[in-house]
N, C-alpha and C positions, 0 to 999 in steps of 0.2 A: 598319731603320736608325732611330735615335732622331731626334725632331724637333730641328732645329738642327745636326745633324751634317753633313748635306748642305750647309747654308749655310756652315758653318765650312770645309768642304773647298773650296767654291766661292771663298771669300775668299782661300784660300792659292793664290797664283799663283807660277809658276816665274819665275826670273830672265829666262828667254827670253821669257815672256809680258809681263813688265814692259818689257823692251827693245823688244819689238814695239809695245807701246802708246806708248812714247816716240817711236818712229819715225813712227807714225801721227799723233800729236799734232804732231810736227815738220812733217810733210807738210801738215797742215791749216794750220799757221801760215804755211808757204811759199805755199800757195794764197791765203790772205788777203793776204799781203804783195804777191804778184804783181798782185793786183787794185788795189792802191794805187799802183803805179808809174805815172808819167805816160804819157799816150797819144801819146807822141812815137815817132819811129822807134827811138831808143835804148831807151826804156822798153818798147816792145812786144817788141823783140828780147830784152832781158834777161828780161822776164817769161816769154817762151816757154822760154828756156834754163833759168832757175831752176825753172820748173814741172817741166821734164823731170828735172833732176838732183835737185831737192829732194823730189819725190814718189816717186822710184825706190827709195830705200833700204828703205822699209817692205815693199813686195811682194818685193823681192829677198831680204830677210831671211826673209820667210815661205817663199820657195823654198828658202833655205839650210836652214831648219829641217826641211824635208821632203827633204833631199838623199838621193841614192841611194848615195853613197859618200863617204869622207873627201875624195877629190879633188874631187868635185862640191860638197861643203860649202865647202871652202876657195875654190874658184873663185867661188861665189856670194857668199861673204863678202867676197872681194876686190872684187867689183862694188859691194857696199854701201859699202866704204871709199872706193873711187874716186868714187862719186857724192856722198858726203858731202864729200870734199875739193873736188870741183868746185863744189858748192853754196857752200862757204865762200868760194871765190874770187869767185863772183858776188855774195855778200853784201858782201864787202870792196869790190868795184867799185861797188856801189850806194852804200855809205857814202862812199867816197872821191870819188865824182862828185856827191854831194849830191842824188841822185835822191829820197831819202827822208831824213827827219830821223834823226840818229844814235840818238836815244832810242828810236825804233821798232825799231832793229836790234840794240841791245846785248844783250838777253836771248836773242834768236834766234841771234846769233853765238856767245854763250856756250854755248848748248845744242848748237850745231853742233860746236864745238870739243870739248865733253865727249863727244859721240857719236863723233866721229872717234877720240878716245883710246880709248874703250871698245872700238870695233870693230877698231881697229888691234891692240890688245892681244889681243882674241879671235882675230883672224886669226893672229897670231904663235903663240899657244897651240895653235890647231888645226893649224898647220903642223908644230909640234914633235911633237904627238901622232901625226900622220899621217906624220911624217918626210918632209915635202914641202918642197922648196926654194922 
């Protein structure tokens, strides 16, 4: 192989790789956000809940990518969508209750909404391909 060819190939990432990286970045942002929540009963409760739901989509998507069947893939993708939806609700509660400044949440909420749309569409496509209801 010529020099530079391996590098060029390594730079070409699949859409699935890009989505997985976005989910990992999202999880890291959730981890950081959770540590900024107040150390009150409500803050600790929400921190634990959003940590679980917000860090779950990345590994679940990794599992979906290694699915053993179309049914397994759609099941795991459905978990990704459910966890993203739950995380969005926690983010909205944090915003509405003024536990953190809205400016700290805006980009994260935007990314969450985008990821929800992407994975909901992917799930719909996967169900159609697999003819699963």
